[in-house]
N, C-alpha and C positions, 0 to 999 in steps of 0.2 A: 815146494816153493810160496804156496800160500799162506803156509803158518809162518814162515820165515820172513814174508811182506809185511805180513800184521804186523808180527813180533818188532819188527823196525819200525812201523808206523804209531805202534799202541803210544796213547798218549801224547800225538804232536798231532795240531793242523797241517792237511798237509791242503792245495791250492786246487782246488775242484766246486763245484757247486751240486748241490746233492738236492734229492728230490723223494719228496715225502706225501702223499696224498694229494698228488696232482700239482703242489703248491714251491717255487721256489726259495731254496731257503741260504739265507747266507749266514756269516758267521754270528753276529749281533746285529740288531737295529736298533737305530737311534732314540725313536719313536715307541714310544710304552705298549702303548694298544696294539700296534702289530706286532710286537716283543711276544708278547699275552698272546695272539691270536696263532701265531704260529708255532706256540710253546703247549695250544690247547690249554690253553687256562684262562678264554673267553669265552663263555657262554650267548651272553645277549647284553646289548646295552639300550641305553635307554633313547642314543638320539647315533644318529652315525655318524653326525658330524664330532665323537668324541676325539677321536685322531687327531683331529683340527685342535681343538680343546684344549688336548695333549702334548701339542706341541710346544704348548707357554706352561708358564709354569703354576701347577693348580695344590691344592689343599684337599686331600684326599683322606678318606677315615675308613677305618675298618671294626666292627662291635664285635666284642670277643664276651662269649657268654661263661659267667663265671659259677655254673653249677656245680663244679670241681674246683679243687686247687692246683691244677695242674692243666695245660692244653696237651692236644694226641695227635697223633699221627695225621687223621684225619684234620686237621687246624690247616697243614704245611702250607693246602693250594692253596687256601686264604692270606694266610703269611706270605708266601713268595709272591704274590701278586703283589701285597703291601709294599715287600722289598723290592720291587722292581720298579716302581715308583720312587723309591726311597734314595736309591742309587742315580736317579737321574736328576737330584736334585728338586723335586716336588715335597711340598710340605706334606708327610704325614701324621696322621692325627689313630693310633688305638685305641677305642672309646671301652671301657672296661666297665660292664652292666651292673654296677652296683645298685640301681635305682630298678632299672627292669631285671635283675636278678629274680627279686624281691613276688616277680608276678611269673616269669617262664615261659618260653616263646614258645607257643602251639605248631609252627613251622615243620612240618618234616615230623611229627607224632602222631600217633594213634591215639595216644592216650592224653589224659591233665598230667604233670610235670607234679611232683610232692614240690610242695612251697622248703626253703630250707630257713633254717633260724638265723636271724640275723647274726650270730656270732658266728657261728657258721661262713655263712655270707663276707663278712666282712674278712674272715683267714682267706679266704676265696681270692679277695680282690683284692688284698696284698699279698695273696702266693702269684698272682696271674699278673699283677701292673710290672712287679717286679722280672718276672719271665720275657713278658714283654720287652722292655729296655734292653735284657740279657741278649732275645733275640736278634731285636736289629742292629744293635752292638756288633754281635759275631757275625752277620747277615753280610756287614758292610763291608767288613773285613774279611768277610770269604770272596764279594764279589769282587772286591778289588785287584783280588790275585784272578780270577776267572774272569772278569768281565773289565779290564782297565778303560777300553777306547770309548767305552759308554758311563761307567762310573763317573760321574761330575762332584763335585764341593755339596756335601748332604747339610740340609737345614737338618737339625736338632729336630728328632722327632718329639711327638707330644703324647704323653699317657694319661689320659682322664676317666673321673669318673661320673656317669649321669648321674647317680643319687646326689649330685652336688648342684643342681637345680631339679631333677624331679622330686627330691625327698622336701625341696621349699615350696613347692606349689599346692597350692588348696584346688580341692575340686572344683569347685567357682571358675578358679582364674583356669583354671584346663577345660572345661567345659565352653568359659568364653572365648579362650584363643585358640584349641584346636578342635574340641567339638563343635562350633559354629559351620566349621568345613570339611568335615564329615559328613560324605553321603552312605546311611547303611547300606541300599542295595548294591555302592561299588564295596564296602568291606565283604558284605554278603560272597560278591562274587571273588572272591580272592577266594585262589586255587587248595591255600592252607586250611582257610576256614570250610572251605565247601566241601573236602573234604572231613574233616570234622563233624560237619550239620548232618552228616548223612551216614555216619558213624554213630553203631549203639548207644557209645556214652556220650556223644555232643559233646560242645564245647561251652566252657563255664564264660560268663560275662567276663573275670577279670583277663581272661587269656585269649578273648575277641579284642578287647581297648587293646592289646601289647603292640599291634600295628600303631596304633596313634600313638603311643609312646616312643617309641620309634623314629616317629616321623617327627616330634616333635625334636627328638635327640637332633637328627638333623638338622632341622633350620635352627639350634642352637647356637650350633657349630657354624652353621654358615653364618649367624648375628656375630660371633661372636672369633671366629677363626678364619673369618672368609671362606670357608669350607664348601667344595663348588660338586666335590666328585663321593658318592657311597660305594662302595663294594661288598660283596657278600655273596654268600652261597647262590646256586640258582632258587632252592627254595626260599629264596628270602626275596624274591621280586616284588612279592605283592606288595610286604614292607617297606620297600626302598620308592617304591613309585608314590606310595601314600607322604612319604618325605618330602618328592619332589613337588609335588602337588600342594602339599602345604608352603613348602616355600613359597610356591608362584601365587596361592591367593596371600601369602603374609607379607608380599615386598610389591604388590602391582602398586604403584601410582597412579596419579588421577588421571592420568594420559594411557594409562593401559599397559607400560610398561613393567617386566616384573624382572629379577636376577634371573638367571640360569642355573639349574642344578642339573648334575647328572646319574646314571648310578650302570654302574656295571656287574654283571653279575659272572661267576665262576663254574665252571662244573664241581660236582661232589668227587671227590676220591672215591673209585671204587677198583676193587677186582674184574679184571677180566670177565669172570663168571655176573658182576654186577654187585655184588657183595660191599657195604660199603663200611670205611672203618668208624669209630664213634663209639662213647659211652654208652650210647640206647643200642648200637649193634651188642656190645657186649663182648667186642674184642680191642678193645682201649691198647695202645701202646701209647707212652705216657711220654711228652717230652722231656718234663721232672726227674731229675735223674735217680729220685729217693722211691718214684715209685716205678718205674721202667731201668733199671742200670745198664748201663752206658753199653755193657757186652750184649744183653738182651735187645738192646736198642738197633745195635750194629749188626747180631745174625737174624731181627728181623728180615731186616732189609736184603742180606745175604742169603733168605731163603724162598724169595720175590720168585715166582712162577715167571716160565722165562714171556711169558705171552705178556707179561704185565710189565717186565723190565724196561723196556723203550717209554711208554708213556711214561713211568716216573722221572726215567735221565732227562726226559726233557722236560717235565712240569716243575719238577723240585730239586733240581739241580741248575747252576749256570752254565755246563757245558755249552760248547758251540753246538750246530748241528755237525760239523766236519767231523768233531769227535767222537757225537755219540753214534753216525754213521759207521767207525771204523771199531768203535766199539762191539755193536750188535755184528757187523762180518766178520768177528773175531770169535763171538760168542757163537754163532750162526755153525761154523768152521768145527768145533770145539765143544757141544753146549756143558758139559761135564766140567768144564775147569769154570765157569760160572762167573767169566771174565768180568761182563755187563755186571753183574749184581754186586759181586765185590768192590767196585768202581762205585756203585749207587749208594753203598753201605759207607764206603769211605766218606763220599761228599757230604752226605747227611749227618754223619757224625760228627764229622767236622763243622758244619755250617752248627748242629745244636749243641753240642756238646763241645769246641772248638779246638785245637791241638792238642789239649792234653787228655782230652776225652777221646781222640781216635787214637793218641798213644796207648792210651789205656786198655783199650777195647782190642788192638791189634796184638797185645801183650798178651792178653786172658786168650784170646782167641788160641795161638801161637804154644801157649802153656796146654789148653784142654783139646786143643785138636791136634798136637805132636808133630807141629810144624817147626822144625829146624830150632829144636829146643835149646842146643847146644849155643846157642849164641844169645840165650837170654843173659841177664844180670839181673843174682840172687833183690839187688833193692827195686828193679823196674817192678818184680816179682810182686813185691811188697805192696808199692804207692796204686797197684793196678789193683789187687786183691783184697787192700786196707778194707775192714770189716767183714769181707767174706767169710761163712764158715769154714768154705771147704780149704782154707789155709789155715796154717797152723805154723806157730814160732816154737821150737822146742834145743832144749839143752843137750849137749853130744851125748850124756850121757842115758836122755830120754828116747835117742831111736837109736845108740849103737850095740847092736846083738839082739838088736828086740825084734818080734815076730812080727813080716808085713802083717798075717788074716789077725795078729792082736792089734796092730795099730789100726788097720780098718774100720775093729768092733770101736776101739775107743777114744777116736775122734767120730763116728757117727757116718762113716761112708760105707758102711756095708752094716747090716742088724745084728750079726751073728759074727763068729770065728766059723762054723760049720757053711754058713752061704759063702765066704770069704772061698774056702777050701774048694768048697765046691764051683764056683767062679773060673780060680785058677785050675782046675784041672778040666773044666768045658772047654779053654783054652781063649777064654776070655779078662781074662787081669791082665796087665799090661805097666810096666817098670823103666818109665823114664822112654817111653812109647815103644818097648821090646818088649816081646809077647811073654811072659814068665812061666814057668812049666812048673816050678817045684815049691810044693803048698807049705813046705818048710823054711822058706825062703827066710832067713834073718838079714838084716840091711847093716853091713860096713862101709867103709869110709868109698870105694868103687864106686859105689852108689849113690853118691851125691853130686850132680852136676858141677863143676869150679867151687867144688867142697863146701859147697853153700846149701843144694836143692835137691829134693828128688819128688818124681809126680806118679802117683798112683791112677791106676783107672779101670775103672770096672764098666765095660759094655762101651757105650760112646757118650755115655750123661753122669755115671758117678768119678768124681776126680776128689783126691788128697793131694793137699800139696804142702810137703814139709823143707819148713826154712832151718837152718841151722848152721853152726861152724863147725867146720873137723878143725879140732884143735891142732897145730906142728906137728908135735909128737909123730902125727899118724898122714901128714901130708911128705 
């Protein structure tokens, strides 16, 4: 009865209140700060009045590091936070650090960054600018389906490059405008600087100055776009408060009134064991398909540990608390089905790669893991595996009556015919998800599903997909 009830309720919001961590949850919250807090996306704020501030339309910015040509899974927490503001009608700004990227942020690092060449940095800035526009566009479409009750008419997001103003600023201007209001004792006291000062490598003046450049970014965005909120990772607290302080100093009038500026920090994305995701952690899963194929992106989330999946569903999707509760009940009832992980993978693949990306990931999963392969169409396989070396298109004469072991060697699936025969004899080879026992097997018409394709698999990870067209006279 438990399985039947869960199956009937899967994917449907039921009318009850759920409890997590002692907090009462509703489906979705109108106030963005309340929503972020409930989803575990809020680490700290510079003011307890931020929920009241965000009840009115605000301008919010997120800084993006262009030290690579793509964002990665570790950036999704910050991107989702920005997206929560965007769908509620706030003006959002993504700042790509074409200027600060010439220096490098010491936050969260134990050693000095390698400086990028100007050409490499320019390529990274261009790539990430395109990626930010695409993410916010796809994210708004995704949110409209998941959270129609809170999705409002959105203001067109802005993507800016801080080299546009930092690159024009002279050292004298910087010292007069920014340096005058910086207190070295306060700069040294910030956690990111203190940790480096206590390390063997120390910190260079270049990276020490980074917080002042980021502070000036906030001031410029406040001046030009009335930006009043900066969001960033928990390791950005010192840089963010440097910006709020600078805005206060530079906008104070003769009676002591200063503009209000706020900071909101978010937790870093980690596993249950405390492992971080990112470039420096060496385990980056990229959002750019050319760096991490959509299938690998999808499978990364399918393989998430049971201890992490609930947290990721809450932080990285727009599913309601009720939907997440239902998924986790089903997950706990039968963990081997990995229902929660599969839903997480579907939600994030659609968010990052769109409907088309999700379709291709599902198709590839069906092909490579042998689930309902009879339902597949050859054209869908061709589209999903475009450019993938595991797929070959061959004429009928190149496959008819050809030995399986020869085809696997010729097209790089297995290094030799001897190894292929050994794998077959050891019961580790499959043709169209059926174990192959004949090491002398030659392909004929009956081996091609819908007269178009055959799928060879050795073990769990080696595949060869052959697409052809069986002539009419053989059908």
